[in-house]
C-alpha positions in Angstrom: 95.0 194.7 154.2 94.1 193.6 157.8 94.3 190.1 159.0 90.6 189.5 159.1 90.2 190.6 155.4 93.0 188.3 154.4 91.4 185.4 156.2 88.0 186.1 154.7 89.5 186.2 151.1 91.3 183.0 151.7 88.3 181.1 153.0 86.1 182.5 150.2 88.6 181.3 147.6 88.8 177.9 149.2 85.1 177.6 149.1 84.8 178.8 145.5 87.7 176.9 144.0 88.4 174.1 146.4 92.1 174.9 146.0 93.2 175.3 149.6 92.6 172.6 152.3 92.9 175.3 155.0 94.9 172.9 157.2 95.8 175.6 159.6 92.2 176.9 160.0 89.9 173.9 159.9 90.0 171.4 162.7 90.7 167.7 162.0 89.0 164.9 163.9 88.5 161.2 163.5 84.7 161.6 163.4 84.6 164.5 160.8 87.8 164.8 158.7 88.9 168.3 157.7 88.0 167.7 154.0 84.4 166.8 155.0 84.1 169.9 157.1 85.3 172.2 154.4 83.3 170.2 151.8 80.0 171.1 153.6 80.7 174.8 152.7 81.9 174.1 149.2 78.8 172.1 148.4 76.5 174.6 150.1 78.0 177.4 148.0 77.5 175.5 144.8 74.0 174.4 145.6 72.9 177.9 146.6 74.1 179.3 143.4 72.5 176.4 141.5 69.2 177.3 143.2 69.6 180.9 142.1 70.4 179.9 138.5 67.4 177.7 138.4 65.3 180.6 139.6 66.6 182.8 136.9 66.3 180.1 134.2 63.4 177.9 135.2 62.6 176.6 131.7 66.2 175.9 130.9 66.4 173.9 134.1 63.3 171.9 133.1 64.8 171.2 129.7 68.2 170.0 131.0 67.1 168.3 134.2 68.6 168.5 137.7 71.9 166.8 137.1 72.8 168.4 133.8 71.8 171.8 135.1 74.0 171.4 138.1 76.9 170.5 135.8 76.1 173.7 133.9 76.1 175.7 137.1 79.5 174.3 138.1 80.9 175.0 134.6 79.5 178.5 134.5 80.7 179.3 138.0 84.2 178.3 137.2 84.4 181.0 134.5 82.0 183.6 135.9 82.0 183.5 139.7 79.3 185.5 141.4 80.6 189.0 142.0 77.4 191.1 142.6 75.7 191.8 145.8 72.3 190.7 144.5 72.0 187.0 143.7 69.2 188.0 141.2 71.9 189.0 138.8 73.8 185.7 138.9 73.7 184.2 135.5 73.7 187.5 133.5 76.3 186.1 131.2 74.9 182.6 130.9 73.8 183.0 127.3 77.3 184.1 126.2 78.8 181.2 128.1 76.5 178.7 126.4 77.3 180.1 123.0 81.1 179.8 123.6 81.4 176.5 125.6 81.9 173.6 123.2 79.7 171.3 125.2 76.7 173.6 124.7 77.5 175.6 121.5 76.3 172.7 119.3 72.8 173.3 120.6 72.2 177.0 119.9 68.6 176.8 121.0 70.0 176.6 124.6 71.7 179.9 124.1 68.6 181.5 122.8 66.4 180.0 125.5 68.7 181.5 128.0 68.6 184.9 126.3 64.8 184.7 126.2 64.4 183.8 129.9 66.8 186.4 131.0 64.9 189.1 129.1 61.7 187.9 130.7 63.2 188.2 134.2 64.7 191.6 133.4 61.4 192.8 132.2 59.8 191.8 135.5 62.5 193.7 137.4 62.7 196.8 135.3 61.9 200.2 136.7 58.5 201.8 136.2 58.0 204.7 133.8 55.0 206.8 132.8 52.6 205.4 130.2 51.8 207.5 127.1 48.4 206.6 125.7 46.8 207.2 122.3 45.3 210.5 123.6 48.8 212.0 123.5 48.8 211.9 119.7 45.8 214.2 119.5 48.0 217.1 120.7 50.5 216.7 117.8 50.5 219.1 114.9 51.3 217.7 111.4 54.7 219.4 111.6 55.5 217.5 114.9 55.4 214.0 113.4 58.7 213.9 111.4 60.6 215.2 114.5 58.9 212.9 117.0 61.3 211.0 119.2 59.8 208.1 121.2 61.1 207.0 124.6 60.2 203.4 125.5 59.5 201.6 128.8 62.6 200.3 130.6 61.2 196.8 130.5 61.2 196.7 126.7 63.7 194.4 125.0 63.9 193.4 121.4 65.5 190.0 120.5 66.6 188.7 117.2 66.4 184.9 117.5 67.3 182.2 115.0 65.7 179.2 116.7 62.3 178.3 118.2 63.3 179.1 121.7 60.0 180.9 122.5 58.0 177.8 121.4 60.2 175.7 123.6 59.7 178.1 126.5 55.9 178.1 125.9 55.7 174.3 125.9 57.7 173.9 129.1 55.6 176.6 130.7 52.5 174.6 129.9 54.1 171.5 131.2 54.1 170.0 127.7 56.9 168.2 125.8 59.0 170.8 124.1 59.3 170.8 120.3 62.6 169.7 118.7 65.0 172.5 118.0 64.0 174.2 114.7 65.5 177.2 112.9 62.9 180.0 113.0 64.6 183.4 112.4 62.6 186.3 113.6 62.3 189.3 115.9 60.7 189.1 119.4 59.6 191.8 121.8 59.5 191.4 125.6 57.9 193.9 127.9 56.1 194.1 131.2 52.4 195.0 131.4 50.1 194.8 134.4 53.0 193.5 136.5 53.6 190.5 134.3 56.2 190.0 131.5 54.7 189.6 128.0 56.2 188.6 124.7 55.2 188.4 121.1 56.8 188.0 117.7 57.5 191.0 115.4 56.9 191.2 111.7 60.0 192.2 109.8 58.8 195.7 109.0 57.7 196.3 112.6 61.1 195.1 113.9 62.9 197.4 111.5 60.8 200.5 112.5 61.1 199.7 116.2 64.9 199.2 116.0 65.3 202.6 114.3 63.2 204.3 117.0 65.0 202.5 119.8 68.2 203.8 118.4 66.8 207.3 118.8 65.9 208.2 115.2 63.1 210.7 114.7 59.9 209.3 113.5 60.2 210.7 110.0 63.6 209.2 109.4 62.7 205.9 111.1 59.7 205.5 108.9 62.0 205.2 105.9 62.9 201.8 107.1 59.4 200.7 106.1 60.1 201.4 102.4 61.8 198.0 102.1 58.3 196.5 102.4 55.8 199.3 101.6 55.4 202.0 99.0 55.9 205.7 99.9 52.1 206.1 100.0 51.5 203.1 102.2 54.3 203.5 104.7 52.8 206.3 106.8 49.6 204.3 107.4 51.6 201.3 108.4 53.7 203.4 110.8 50.7 205.0 112.3 49.0 201.6 112.9 52.1 200.2 114.5 52.5 203.3 116.8 48.9 203.0 117.8 49.4 199.4 118.8 52.5 200.1 120.7 50.8 202.9 122.7 47.9 200.5 123.4 50.3 197.9 124.7 52.0 200.4 127.0 55.4 200.4 125.3 55.9 204.1 125.1 56.8 206.3 128.0 57.8 209.6 126.4 57.2 211.7 123.3 59.6 214.6 122.5 60.8 216.5 119.5 64.2 216.1 118.0 
């Protein structure tokens, strides 16, 4: 490794971890001590990443406040330093960190709020894909339905949450006082439509069918998941109604046969 590369790595480590005073590199003066000079870069690095994390988790930032969020940034950064070229991806493991860190794990709604916000941001950034509308169903023969395999928009994300994180997010977004943490187990779907992230709750049967289809199961087999809630006679109508809604909401990007 050349001298410049070694120097760059050393300076970067000193800025990230404050573990090297760089006495042989940073000038000392009575007016501005060496530690102060280096501290400018250490603080700037932390504050820039704090700004990025705030941008990626704006409602979590509002909930915690500036000081506590900065403490979260510092704690997260110590375990998960930024290693990607795009600062947009900084914080991609924040939910896992919150779930594991003793200081935050006792408030699981924070973990789920982070998961929810990251999914919203990821939906906004996701790649475009063709939209399949209701008209596509008219071309299907009866024999096609059991073998139908659905491809979904890249922005689509299904979350299983145990707490009222979406209600907390919604209140903060409306600049209202957030509700107290409350256990509210349920499925949620996040997707992008008309250039904006959307979300809604999922009924249990809808979540089961969608999970089966996202796993690549053909429509006929996936519909068997509905039998936990519906009779054999009623399940096809429920599946058809759900598929129609999904197509109308722009979730589906591809229809193929198994």
